N, C-alpha and C positions, 0 to 999 in steps of 0.2 A: 504494500500500500504506500503510495507516495504522499508527499507533504501537501500537494496542491494539484489540481487538474492540469494547470499550465506546465508545459515542459519545453525545454530548449535542447533539442537533440544535437545542436551544434555547439554545445558547451565547450570552450577552449581549454578547460581544465584537463590535466593529464588523466588518461583513462584509469590508472591505478587508484586515483583518488575517488573515482566514481564507485569503487567497491565498498567504501565506508558507509554502508547502509546500516539500518538499525539491527539487522541480523548479525552482521560482522561485529558491530559495537557490542551487542549482547554476548556474542561468542567470546570476544576478548575479555570482557568483564567477568564472564563465568570462570575462565581459567585464572585470571588474576585473583578473583575472590576465593577460588578454591585453595590457592596456595596459602592465603591468610587464614582461611577457615581451618585447614589442616594444622597449621602452626598453633592456633588458639586452642583447638580441641585437644591437641597433644599436650599442651601446657596444663589444661584443666584435668586431663586424665592422669598426668604425672602427679599433680597436686593431690588428687584423690588417693592415689596409691601411697604417697608419702604420709598422708594423714592417717590412713588405715594402718599403716605399718608403725606409726608413732615415731617417724624419722626424727633423729636428733642431729643437728648440724655440728660442724667442728667448733662453732662458737658457743655451743651449749643450749641453743633454743630448740624447742620441740615443735614439730608440725602439729597443729591442733586448731579446731574450729574456734576454740576459746580465744585464740589470738585476735579475733575480730573485735572483742569487747574488752580484752585485757590491755595493758599498757596505756591506760588513760581513757579507754572507751572510745565511743564515736566522737569525732570533732573535739579532741582533747585540748586543742588550742583555740577554740572558738569557731564560729560558723563563717568567719570572714575567709578563712583558707578554703573552706568547702565551696563557697560561692565563687571565689577566684579561680579555683580549678574547674568548677562546673561550666563557667562561660568558655573556658578553653576547650573543654570536652564537647560542648555544643557546637563550637566552631568547626569541629572535625566533621560535622554532619551537614555543613553548608554544601549545597549542590544536590540535596536529596530530591529536589523538584525535578531532577532529570528523569525520574520515573514518569512524570507527566509529559515531559518533552518528547519522550519516545512514543507516546500514545498515538500520534498521527501516522506512525509507520508500523504499528503493531496490529497483528491479526486479532480480531474480535476484542477490542479494547474494553467493552462493558464487562467482559468476563475476566480477562487477564489483569487489567489495571487494579481493580479492588483487591484481588488476591495478592498482587505485588505490594501494594501500599499497606495492607493489613499485616503483612509479614515483617515490616520494618521494626515495629516496637519489640516483637519477639526476638529478632536478631540483635537488637541493641542490648536487650537483657542478657542474652546468652553469650554473645561475643565481646561485650564490653563489661557489663556488671559482673557476670560470672567469672570472667578472667581476672578481674581485680580482686574479687573475693578469694579466688583460688590462690593467688600470689600472697595475699595477706594472711591466709590460713597457714601457709608454710613458713613465711618470713614475716615477723611482726613489722608493722608499718614503719616504726622508728628505726628499724635495723636494715631497711632496704637502702642500698647505696644509690646515691644520686648521680654518680659519675659513669654509670653503665646501665644498660637496658635491664629492667626487671625480668624480662623473658630470659635473657642470657644468664642472669643470676640463678633463676629457677633451674634451668637445665644444667648449670654448673654444679649444683648440689648433688646431682646424680653422676657427676664425672663426665658429662658430655662436652668434651673440649671443643668440638666443632660448632658449638651453639652460636658463637659470635658471627662466624662466617655465614651460617645459614640464616640467621636473623637479618643480617645485612642484605642478603638476597631477597628476603621477604619484604624488607623496607623498599628495596629498589622496585619490586613488582608493584608495591603500593603507589610509588611515584609514577610508574608507567600507567597504572590504572587511572590515576588522577589526570595525567596528560591525555589519555584516551578519552576520558569524559569531557575534558576541556575542549578538545578538538571537535568532538561530536556536537556538544551543546552550543559552542560559540558559532559554528557554521550554521546551525539551525536558528540561533537568535538573530544572526545577520539576515537570514531569509525573512524572518518575521518583521524585522525593522525596515527592510527594503519595501515590504508591502504596506507599511505604515508611512512611507515617505521619509523615514528617518535614517536611511542608508542608501547608497547608490543602487539604482534599479538592477544592475547586473547581478547583485547578490540575491535577487528575488527570482532568478531563473533556475530551473531544474534540468538535470541531464536526463537521458532516456531511462536511467536507473532510478529516477525520483530523488536524486541527491543534489543539494545546492552546490554545484561544482566550484563556482567562483568563490563562494564563502569558505568552502573547505580548503581550497588552494591558498587563499590569502591567510587563513587561520594558521595553516601549517608553516607558511613562510614566516609570519610574524612570531609565532611561538618558537620556531627554530632559531631565528635571529636573536630573540630575547634570551634564550638559553645559552647561546654562544657568548653573548656579551656578559651575562651574569657569571658564567663559568670562568671567564678570564679573571675576575676578581676573587671569586670564592665558589668552590664546588657546593658548599653548604647553601650559598645564596641561590644557586641554580636549583638546588633541591627544594628550597623553600618556595621559589617561584612556581615550580611545577605543582607542588602539593597544596598550595594555598591560593596564590594569585589567580590561577586559571579559573578555578571554580568561583572565586569571588567576582571576577570579571563577567562570567556568564550569568551569575546570579544578579548582578547589577543590570545587565541587559534584559534579563527576564523581568525585572521590576519595571523597566522602561516600557516593556510591551504591555503592561497592565494599565499604563496611564491613559 
C-alpha cells in the first residue's frame, strides 16, 4: 500500500533507495530489536538463576529480591533523583509515533495498528522495568559502578569476559536501529510537509514502489554528511547524533504536520 495515489515513476532517486518500503523498514527493525531482546532476556534469566542459587559476589553481597527495598529502600535520597532519571528514560521513547507513521503503508491497519500500539506498554514493562529490577536484585543499587555498563557488570559476575564486546555490539545495533527509523520517518515527514506546502513539491512525489524517493535520497545524504562531520570531532558525538537527534528531528516534523 502506498502513501498516496499520486506516483512519479520517473523519480530520479537511485533505485536502491526505492527499496526502503515499510516492509524493509519493519524487517530491519525486527532483526535489530531481536538482538536487544535476546540480550535483555538473557540478563533477566541470569539474574533469576543467581537469585535462586543465592549467589554471593566477591564483594560479599548476596543476590536477593530483598535488595530492592534494602539499602535505604525506594528513593533513599528523595524523589528528585527519580524524576530526573524518569525524564531521561522517557526521552528514550521519543519516536514511538513511528508506529502511526507506518500505518499508511501497512496491510489492514485497523487490525494490525491497535495490536502494535497495545503491545508497547507490555514491552516497556518487560524490557525496561524488569531488566532494572533484575540488575538491582543481584547488585544493590548503591554498589553498581557508574563507570561501566550494568549489563557488563551483571555478566561479569558469572565470569563472562566477552560481555563488554558483545554489549558494544548490541549498542551499535541500537544506533543502527535509530538511524533506520530516522531515515524512514524523516523521508515520510518530508512527503507530508510537501503536500502541506511547507517543503519543496519534489518531496511530495512517489516512485513506482510508493516510496518518496527525493525525500529518502536527501535524508540519507544529509544524515550521512552530518555523521561524517560529527565523527571528525568525536565518535561519541556521532553516536549521540544518531540515537537522539534523528528521532527528535522527525518528531518535530511530525508536530508541524499536526498544525
